[in-house]
C-alpha positions in Angstrom: -0.1 -0.1 -0.2 2.7 2.5 0.7 4.1 1.7 -2.8 0.9 2.6 -4.1 0.7 6.1 -2.5 4.6 6.8 -3.5 3.3 6.0 -7.1 0.5 8.4 -7.0 3.1 11.0 -5.7 5.4 10.3 -8.8 2.2 10.3 -11.3 1.2 13.7 -9.5 4.2 15.5 -9.4 4.5 16.7 -13.1 0.8 17.7 -13.1 0.4 19.4 -10.1 2.0 22.3 -8.3 5.0 20.7 -5.9 3.5 21.2 -2.8 0.1 20.0 -3.6 1.7 16.9 -4.6 3.7 16.7 -1.4 0.3 17.2 0.3 -1.2 14.2 -1.1 1.4 12.2 -0.6 1.8 13.1 3.1 -2.1 13.1 3.3 -2.0 9.4 2.2 0.4 8.2 4.6 -1.1 9.9 7.3 -4.3 8.0 6.7 -2.7 4.9 6.7 -1.2 5.7 10.1 2.3 5.4 8.6 3.8 8.8 10.0 6.5 6.9 11.6 7.2 5.3 8.7 7.2 8.6 6.4 9.4 10.6 8.9 12.0 8.1 9.2 12.4 7.3 5.1 12.3 10.9 4.1 14.8 13.4 4.3 14.0 16.1 7.1 14.0 19.0 5.0 10.8 17.4 3.0 9.5 16.6 6.3 9.2 20.1 7.1 8.1 21.0 3.7 5.4 18.4 3.9 4.3 20.0 7.0 4.2 23.5 5.9 2.3 22.2 2.7 -0.5 20.8 5.1 -0.5 24.0 7.0 -1.1 26.3 3.8 -3.8 23.8 3.3 -5.7 24.4 6.3 -4.5 21.4 8.0 -3.1 22.1 11.6 -3.3 19.0 13.6 -2.3 16.0 11.1 1.4 17.0 10.7 2.1 17.7 14.4 2.4 14.0 14.3 4.6 14.3 11.2 7.2 16.3 13.1 6.8 14.7 16.6 7.9 11.6 14.5 11.0 13.2 13.0 12.4 14.9 15.9 12.5 11.2 17.4 15.1 10.2 14.9 18.4 9.8 15.7 21.5 11.9 14.8 19.5 14.8 13.7 21.6 17.8 13.2 21.4 21.3 15.1 19.8 22.8 12.0 17.3 20.1 11.3 16.1 20.1 15.2 15.5 24.0 14.7 13.7 23.5 11.4 11.4 20.9 13.3 10.6 22.9 16.2 10.4 26.2 13.9 7.1 24.3 11.9 5.8 23.0 15.4 5.7 26.3 16.9 3.8 27.7 14.2 1.5 24.9 13.9 0.7 24.7 17.8 0.2 29.0 17.5 -2.7 28.3 14.7 -4.0 25.8 17.0 -4.5 28.2 19.6 -1.9 26.1 22.2 0.2 29.4 23.0 2.5 27.7 25.6 3.4 24.9 23.5 4.2 27.3 20.7 6.4 29.3 23.3 8.1 26.2 24.4 9.0 25.2 20.8 10.2 28.4 19.9 12.4 28.5 22.7 13.9 24.9 21.9 14.1 25.8 18.7 16.3 28.8 19.3 18.5 26.6 21.4 19.3 24.6 18.5 19.4 27.3 16.0 22.0 29.2 18.4 24.1 26.0 18.6 24.4 26.0 14.7 25.0 29.8 14.7 22.0 29.5 11.9 20.5 32.8 11.6 17.6 31.7 9.2 16.2 29.4 11.9 16.9 32.3 14.8 15.0 34.8 12.6 12.2 32.7 11.6 11.6 31.5 15.6 12.0 35.3 16.5 9.1 36.4 14.0 7.3 33.6 15.4 7.8 34.9 18.8 6.5 38.0 18.0 3.4 36.3 16.6 2.9 34.9 20.0 3.3 38.2 21.7 0.7 39.7 19.3 -1.6 36.7 19.7 -1.6 37.4 23.8 -2.2 40.9 23.3 1.0 42.3 23.7 1.8 44.6 20.5 5.2 46.2 22.0 6.8 43.1 23.0 5.8 41.8 19.4 7.5 45.0 18.0 10.8 44.1 19.7 11.0 40.4 18.3 10.2 41.5 15.0 12.8 44.2 15.1 15.4 41.4 16.2 13.9 39.2 13.4 14.4 41.9 11.0 17.9 42.4 12.0 19.1 39.0 11.7 17.1 38.4 8.2 18.9 41.4 6.7 22.3 40.4 7.8 21.6 36.8 6.3 19.8 38.4 3.1 16.6 36.3 3.5 14.4 38.5 1.4 11.3 36.6 1.8 11.6 36.4 5.6 12.2 40.1 5.5 9.2 41.2 3.8 7.1 38.8 6.3 8.8 41.0 9.2 8.1 44.2 7.5 4.4 43.2 7.1 3.8 42.0 10.6 5.6 45.5 11.7 3.6 47.3 9.5 0.2 45.6 10.6 1.5 46.0 14.4 2.0 49.5 14.2 -1.4 50.2 12.3 -3.0 48.6 15.0 -1.3 50.5 17.7 -2.2 53.7 15.4 1.7 54.4 15.4 3.0 56.1 12.5 4.3 53.3 10.0 8.1 52.9 10.0 7.9 50.9 7.1 7.9 52.5 3.6 6.0 50.9 0.3 9.1 51.1 -1.5 11.0 49.3 1.2 9.0 46.6 0.8 8.8 47.0 -3.0 12.7 46.7 -3.0 12.8 43.1 -1.5 10.0 42.1 -3.5 12.3 42.7 -6.7 15.0 40.5 -5.2 12.7 37.4 -4.7 14.0 35.2 -7.2 10.8 32.8 -7.2 7.7 34.2 -9.0 5.0 32.4 -6.4 7.2 34.1 -3.5 5.6 37.3 -4.6 2.1 36.6 -4.5 1.3 36.6 -0.6 3.1 39.8 0.2 1.1 41.4 -2.5 -1.8 40.6 -1.2 -1.2 40.9 2.5 -0.1 44.4 1.6 -3.4 45.4 -0.3 -5.3 45.0 2.7 -3.6 47.5 4.7 -6.4 50.6 4.8 -3.9 53.5 5.3 -2.7 52.9 1.5 -4.8 54.4 -1.3 -7.4 52.7 -3.0 -5.5 53.1 -6.3 -2.1 51.8 -4.4 -4.2 48.6 -3.2 -5.8 48.2 -6.5 -2.4 48.4 -8.4 -0.8 45.9 -5.5 -3.7 43.4 -6.5 -3.6 43.8 -10.5 0.0 42.8 -10.1 -0.5 39.9 -7.8 -3.2 38.9 -10.2 -0.4 39.0 -13.1 1.8 36.8 -10.9 -1.1 34.3 -9.8 -2.1 33.6 -13.8 1.6 33.3 -14.5 2.1 30.4 -12.1 -1.1 29.2 -11.9 -1.7 29.9 -8.1 -5.6 29.5 -8.4 -6.5 29.3 -4.8 -4.4 32.7 -4.3 -5.9 33.9 -7.4 -9.2 33.4 -5.9 -8.6 35.8 -3.2 -7.1 38.4 -5.4 -10.2 38.4 -7.2 -12.3 38.5 -4.3 -10.4 41.4 -2.9 -10.9 43.2 -6.0 -14.1 42.5 -5.8 -14.3 44.5 -2.1 -12.7 47.3 -3.6 -15.3 48.0 -6.2 -17.8 47.4 -3.7 -16.1 50.3 -1.3 -16.8 52.6 -4.1 -20.2 51.1 -4.7 -19.6 50.0 -8.2 -21.9 46.9 -7.5 -22.0 45.6 -11.2 -17.9 45.2 -11.4 -18.0 44.1 -8.0 -20.4 41.3 -8.5 -18.6 40.3 -11.8 -15.4 39.9 -9.9 -16.8 38.2 -6.9 -18.6 35.8 -9.2 -15.2 34.9 -11.0 -13.5 34.3 -7.1 -16.2 31.9 -6.4 -15.7 30.1 -9.8 -11.8 29.8 -9.0 -12.2 28.9 -5.4 -14.7 25.5 -6.0 -11.7 23.6 -4.4 -10.9 25.8 -1.4 -13.5 26.3 0.9 -11.4 28.2 3.3 -11.5 31.2 0.2 -15.3 30.0 -0.9 -17.1 30.6 1.6 -15.9 34.4 1.9 -16.8 35.1 -1.6 -20.2 33.6 -1.6 -20.8 35.7 1.5 -19.5 38.9 -0.3 -21.7 38.0 -3.2 -24.9 37.8 -0.7 -23.8 41.2 0.5 -23.7 42.7 -2.7 -27.3 41.1 -3.7 -28.4 42.3 -0.9 -27.3 45.8 -1.2 -29.1 46.0 -4.6 -32.2 44.9 -3.0 -32.2 41.4 -4.4 -33.2 39.7 -1.1 -34.0 36.0 -2.8 -30.4 35.9 -4.2 -28.9 37.1 -0.9 -30.3 34.6 1.0 -29.8 32.0 -1.2 -25.9 33.1 -1.7 -25.9 33.5 2.4 -27.0 29.7 2.7 -24.3 28.4 0.5 -21.4 30.6 2.5 -22.9 29.1 5.4 -23.0 25.6 4.1 -19.0 25.7 2.9 -18.2 27.1 6.3 -19.8 24.3 8.2 -17.6 21.9 6.2 -14.5 23.5 7.6 -15.6 25.3 10.9 -13.3 22.9 13.2 -10.2 24.0 11.0 -11.0 27.6 11.3 -11.2 28.2 14.9 -7.6 27.9 15.7 -6.5 30.6 12.7 -9.4 33.2 13.5 -8.6 35.8 16.0 -11.7 37.4 18.0 -11.6 40.4 15.7 -11.7 38.5 12.6 -14.1 36.1 13.8 -16.2 39.2 14.5 -15.3 40.9 10.7 -15.6 37.6 8.6 -18.0 35.3 10.4 -20.5 37.0 12.4 -21.8 39.1 9.4 -22.7 35.7 7.4 -25.2 34.5 10.1 -26.5 38.1 11.0 -27.2 39.3 7.5 -28.8 36.3 6.7 -31.1 36.3 9.7 -32.0 39.7 9.3 -33.5 38.7 5.9 -35.0 35.8 7.1 -36.9 37.5 9.8 -37.9 40.1 7.3 -39.5 37.2 5.0 -41.2 35.5 8.2 -42.8 38.5 9.3 -44.4 38.9 5.8 -45.2 35.3 5.4 -48.9 34.8 5.5 -49.1 30.9 5.3 -48.8 29.4 9.1 -46.6 26.6 7.8 -44.3 28.3 5.5 -43.9 30.7 8.4 -42.8 28.1 11.1 -40.4 26.6 8.5 -38.8 30.0 8.3 -38.3 30.2 12.1 -37.0 26.9 12.4 -34.2 27.9 9.9 -33.7 31.1 11.8 -33.3 28.8 15.4 -30.9 26.4 13.4 -29.0 29.3 12.3 -28.7 30.7 15.5 -27.7 27.5 17.2 -25.3 27.1 14.6 -23.9 30.3 15.1 -23.5 30.1 19.1 -21.8 26.6 18.6 -19.0 27.8 16.2 -18.8 31.2 18.4 -18.0 29.2 21.2 -15.6 27.0 19.5 -13.7 30.1 18.3 -13.7 31.7 22.2 -12.6 28.5 23.8 -10.2 27.5 20.5 -11.0 24.0 20.8 -13.6 21.7 19.9 -15.4 21.2 23.1 -18.8 21.7 21.4 -20.9 19.4 19.9 -23.8 20.0 17.9 -26.6 18.4 16.3 -26.8 19.4 12.5 -30.7 20.3 12.7 -32.9 21.1 15.4 -35.0 18.7 16.1 -38.6 18.4 18.0 -37.1 16.2 20.9 -36.9 19.1 23.0 -40.4 19.2 25.0 -40.5 21.3 28.1 -42.9 22.3 30.4 -45.4 25.0 28.6 -45.3 27.2 31.7 -41.5 27.6 30.1 -40.8 30.2 27.2 -37.3 29.9 25.4 -36.1 33.2 24.4 -33.8 34.3 21.4 -33.5 38.2 21.6 -31.5 39.5 18.7 -30.1 42.7 18.1 -30.0 43.9 14.7 -28.8 47.1 12.7 -32.3 48.8 12.6 -34.4 46.7 15.1 -34.6 44.2 17.9 -36.4 40.5 16.8 -37.3 37.8 19.2 -37.7 34.4 18.5 -39.7 32.7 21.4 -40.1 29.0 21.8 -43.4 27.4 23.7 -43.6 23.9 23.9 -43.3 22.7 19.8 -44.5 26.3 18.6 -42.2 29.4 17.8 -43.2 32.8 17.6 -42.0 36.0 16.1 -41.9 39.7 17.8 -40.3 42.7 16.7 -39.4 46.4 18.2 -37.9 49.1 16.5 -35.0 49.6 18.4 -31.5 49.0 17.2 -28.7 47.2 18.4 -26.7 50.5 19.1 -29.7 51.8 21.2 -29.9 48.8 23.2 -26.1 48.4 23.6 -26.1 52.3 24.8 -28.4 51.8 27.0 -27.0 48.5 28.5 -23.7 50.1 29.2 -25.3 53.1 30.8 -27.2 50.5 32.8 -24.3 48.7 34.2 -21.7 51.5 34.6 -24.9 53.6 36.9 -24.8 50.3 38.8 -28.4 49.5 37.3 -30.0 52.6 37.9 -33.8 52.4 37.9 -34.4 54.4 34.9 -32.5 52.3 32.7 -34.0 49.3 34.2 -37.2 50.7 33.1 -36.4 51.7 29.6 -34.5 48.0 28.9 -38.0 46.3 30.3 -39.9 48.3 27.8 -37.6 47.5 25.0 -36.9 43.5 25.7 -39.6 42.0 27.7 -42.9 44.5 26.7 -42.7 43.7 23.2 -43.3 39.8 24.2 -45.2 40.1 27.5 -48.8 39.7 25.9 -47.7 36.3 24.7 -46.1 35.4 27.7 -49.4 36.3 30.0 -51.3 34.7 27.4 -49.4 31.5 27.5 -49.2 31.5 31.4 -45.7 31.3 31.3 -43.5 30.9 34.6 -40.0 30.4 33.4 -38.2 32.4 31.2 -34.7 30.6 29.6 -33.0 33.1 27.7 -30.6 32.7 24.9 -28.5 36.2 25.2 -26.0 37.2 22.0 -23.6 39.9 21.9 -23.9 42.9 24.7 -26.9 41.3 26.0 -24.6 38.5 27.6 -23.8 41.1 30.1 -27.3 42.1 31.2 -28.6 40.8 34.4 -32.1 40.5 33.1 -33.6 39.7 36.7 -32.9 43.5 37.8 -35.4 45.0 34.7 -38.4 47.0 35.9 -41.9 47.1 35.0 -43.9 50.2 35.1 -45.0 49.3 38.5 -41.4 49.1 39.5 -41.4 45.4 40.4 -38.6 43.4 39.3 -38.7 40.8 36.4 -37.5 38.2 38.8 -40.9 39.0 40.6 -42.4 37.7 37.7 -40.7 34.8 36.2 -38.1 32.3 37.1 -35.0 32.9 35.0 -32.1 31.0 33.3 -29.6 31.6 31.1 -28.5 29.1 28.2 -25.8 28.9 25.7 -28.0 27.5 23.1 -30.7 24.8 23.2 -28.8 22.2 21.6 -25.9 22.5 23.9 -28.2 22.2 26.8 -29.1 18.9 28.5 -32.4 19.9 30.0 -33.8 17.2 32.4 -34.6 16.8 36.1 -32.1 15.4 38.1 -32.3 13.4 41.7 -30.1 15.7 44.1 -32.0 14.6 47.1 -28.6 12.9 48.4 -26.2 15.5 47.9 -22.4 15.1 48.1 -20.8 18.7 47.9 -16.8 19.1 47.2 -16.6 22.6 48.3 -13.5 25.0 48.0 -12.1 28.3 48.6 -9.9 31.2 49.5 -10.5 33.6 52.1 -7.0 34.8 52.1 -5.3 37.4 50.1 -3.5 35.6 47.1 -1.5 36.6 44.1 -2.5 40.6 44.2 -6.0 39.5 44.7 -8.0 40.7 47.9 -8.9 38.7 50.9 -12.6 37.6 50.9 -13.2 37.1 54.7 -16.8 35.7 54.3 -15.8 32.6 52.5 -14.8 31.0 55.7 -18.3 31.3 56.8 -19.5 30.4 53.2 -18.0 27.2 53.3 -18.7 26.2 57.0 -22.4 26.9 56.2 -22.1 24.5 52.9 -20.7 22.0 55.5 -23.1 22.3 58.0 -26.3 21.9 55.4 -24.8 18.9 53.8 -21.9 17.6 55.6 -19.6 15.2 53.9 -16.0 15.8 53.3 -14.3 19.0 54.9 -14.2 21.9 52.2 -10.8 22.5 51.0 -9.9 25.7 52.1 -6.9 28.2 51.5 -3.8 25.6 51.8 -5.5 22.7 50.8 -7.5 24.6 47.9 -4.9 23.0 45.2 -5.3 21.6 41.6 -3.9 18.4 42.9 -5.8 17.9 46.0 -9.0 18.8 44.1 -8.0 16.5 41.1 -7.1 13.3 43.7 -10.8 14.1 45.4 -12.6 14.2 41.8 -10.8 11.1 40.4 -11.8 9.3 43.9 -15.5 10.1 44.3 -18.3 11.1 42.3 -19.4 14.8 43.5 -22.9 15.8 42.0 -22.2 19.4 43.3 -18.9 21.2 43.5 -18.6 24.6 44.8 -15.5 27.1 44.5 -15.5 30.2 46.4 -13.0 32.0 44.9 -12.1 34.9 42.6 -12.3 33.7 39.0 -12.3 36.2 36.2 -13.6 35.3 32.5 -11.6 37.5 29.7 -12.3 38.2 26.2 -9.4 35.5 25.4 -10.2 32.3 26.9 -6.7 31.6 27.9 -6.5 34.2 30.3 -9.7 33.3 32.3 -8.7 31.8 35.5 -10.0 30.4 38.6 -7.6 31.5 41.6 -6.5 28.7 43.8 -3.8 28.7 46.8 -0.5 30.0 44.9 -1.8 29.1 41.5 -4.4 29.8 38.8 -7.0 27.2 37.4 -7.1 27.7 33.6 -10.6 26.7 32.0 -8.8 23.7 30.5 -7.7 22.5 33.7 -11.2 23.1 35.0 -12.5 21.1 32.1 -10.4 17.9 32.8 -11.3 18.2 36.8 -15.0 18.3 36.1 -15.1 16.2 33.1 -13.8 12.9 35.1 -17.4 12.3 36.0 -18.7 12.6 32.7 -16.5 9.8 31.4 -18.1 7.8 34.1 -21.6 8.6 32.7 -22.0 10.9 35.7 -22.1 14.7 34.8 -21.5 17.1 37.8 -25.3 18.5 38.5 -23.9 22.0 39.7 -20.8 24.0 39.4 -21.2 27.1 41.6 -18.6 30.0 41.1 -19.4 32.2 43.8 -17.1 35.1 43.3 -16.7 35.2 39.5 -16.4 38.4 37.4 -16.4 39.1 33.4 -13.3 40.8 33.1 -12.5 43.7 30.4 -8.8 44.2 29.8 -7.7 47.6 28.0 -5.1 45.4 25.9 -7.8 43.4 24.4 -9.5 44.7 20.9 -12.2 42.6 21.0 -16.0 43.2 22.4 -16.0 43.5 26.0 -19.1 41.3 26.1 -16.9 38.3 25.3 -15.7 37.7 28.6 -19.5 37.1 29.3 -19.6 34.5 26.3 -16.9 32.7 28.1 -19.1 32.6 31.0 -22.0 31.6 29.3 -20.3 28.6 27.8 -18.5 27.5 30.9 -21.2 24.8 31.6 -20.6 23.6 28.0 -17.0 23.8 28.1 -16.4 22.4 31.5 -19.2 19.0 30.9 -21.6 20.7 33.7 -25.2 20.1 33.9 -25.8 23.7 35.2 -23.6 26.4 36.5 -24.7 29.1 39.1 -22.1 32.3 38.6 -22.1 36.2 38.9 -21.5 38.6 36.1 -19.5 40.6 38.3 -18.0 40.6 41.9 -20.2 40.9 44.5 -19.7 42.1 47.9 -18.4 38.7 49.7 -20.7 39.4 52.9 -23.8 39.6 50.3 -22.4 36.3 48.5 -22.3 34.5 51.5 -25.8 35.2 52.3 -27.1 34.6 48.8 -25.2 31.0 49.0 -26.5 30.1 52.4 -30.1 31.0 50.8 -29.9 29.1 47.8 -28.4 25.9 49.2 -31.0 25.9 52.2 -33.6 26.2 49.4 -31.5 23.3 47.3 -31.7 20.9 50.5 -35.2 21.8 51.6 -36.8 21.4 48.0 -34.6 19.1 45.9 -37.4 18.5 43.4 -37.8 22.1 42.4 -36.1 23.3 39.1 -33.0 25.3 39.8 -34.5 28.4 38.2 -36.9 28.7 40.9 -34.6 27.9 43.4 -32.5 30.9 41.9 -35.6 33.1 42.1 -36.7 32.1 45.6 -33.1 33.2 46.7 -32.8 36.7 45.0 -36.6 37.5 45.9 -35.2 36.7 49.8 -32.4 38.9 49.3 -35.0 41.7 48.4 -36.0 41.5 52.1 -32.2 41.9 53.7 -29.7 44.9 53.8 -28.8 43.4 50.2 -32.0 44.3 48.6 -30.2 46.6 45.9 -30.1 44.4 42.8 -26.4 44.9 42.2 -26.1 42.5 44.9 -28.7 39.8 43.9 -29.4 40.4 40.1 -25.1 39.4 39.2 -25.9 35.7 40.1 -27.3 33.9 36.9 -28.1 30.3 36.4 -26.4 28.7 33.3 -27.4 25.4 31.6 -30.0 23.0 32.6 -32.7 24.9 34.5 -34.9 22.1 35.9 
């Protein structure tokens, strides 16, 4: 069989671009599980080239095994070690494994310095700069880029020099600095490249810098188009045509834009990572020209294409790129479908449209969480099914903020309903910002009730709804719905039990028997790693132990990862309670729970909690009692992404439900809240968790902590039953 694949390689070589032939050969061997044989019989330089070819085709996992097998070979030279670690570091970075990428860079530099190999030194320093950029440290990234540039210039590595210059230019642009790199400088090094194909990517990347004039960007793309035609690089050719179409779109030259985008679609048929972009661009052009049916058809095509490669995309797309390239495809289509559904008079067809809208929303949340967590923790059904049957007094609500209005998709039983109100996304987002910065002021609480609850209230009353299960998107993830106030001054929580879920398909909604509760509790009351002390945590843990007995809580010195791992591996605990500082950032890798002299990452939390899932015994309730969604000034992503991480933590950790807070609440109020909640849980184990939360919040309304800042921060995420 190996011989047959080798024959295919030699047959294909004359007819395909060299890298694609190598890619076919490598993929064949990998599919046959002959990674170690491939790495042992082929020259190390070819192994690196095969890994690069796979990476350039969007494969970030397969080549890692190839490189690791090659590293196990004996008698490798320092240069070979450096080259293998260099490629590994880039693959780890694209997979979002930044710690592994940094380790690979450092190991590669050690080997490169032994050989005094400036080529890999410069390449590894470039990758170190990319890591700093990905970790929101642009100033440190620029330092590494400058070091890489110096070495690359000394070694006359023209292709690498251009790459470094482009990265410097991009970073300075993001920092709003005056560009230190001139277009003529890049031109100078482009002329020195010996292979025509090497000029393509730099020209394409350079054409995307908006500080250049439209004419400059156009001429760069025209030049790139000529080189692509000459070298028959049709994948890059499709990108060039698409970017040219986008330039005409900027000038509202719709006919030329559509023609170029159609050509881009034609040439991208073999490359879905290119194809979905141009299908989406064509849909947008049709939408701008008022051709709604064509726009809907092409948005659907774009999302179908995207679904084929979504698991390959999440490691390579930053949050900023995701919001710019992926989100508009979903929300532009939703906008059109909501309009179509509103105008549809046939009840059956209207339900079909609303079901499609629900499917799109569910799929979007799945890919959004994958992008946030940078892994495949999300498993989603391809279609919404009718297997979700809940009590008829429960409403599932999708509030969707659009450019010119707010739409509501509501599921009660098996029926879907649509409601619309005219407040735009910008209006609602500004109102939420004022509401939060003014510590839940009553004026904004009332206005938000009018905009987000009043439009659907007649339906809720008609259907005798008692529980609202909300699936928020965007800024709505930060909103404590419980604190909204009606015309009579009553809070929403006084009318309905509330829960938040990331999506319906990602929530296992079922009752659970928690009449016999084993609790694993842990927390920090002492100051730790620059975080202040939480004195009331001691009482919080003691109250839990008093209510449920069992193992003594892990407190301060005993609250460590190793102790938690030991306890969870030896016994099933349906309830886990962490009373400690925890932060959810826009970047999931910066999110953590504070433990004694260490921070627990979300990946570590997943490893701990999913232990029971492997035993078919998921954790029923995970409580994070001193949690907050953090905003970091260095992060250029939407400030609500930390709340997205919190909303998806039940999915990530594998717990049925999570009780957490949107912001850090006074620890005395937290202690009282938790004591009340767990008292309710112990005394009424068959009651739904949403109702238990409601009763707890209503109880705090009668205490000194009656202001909503103290009780509305706590939200139930996941299974509300």
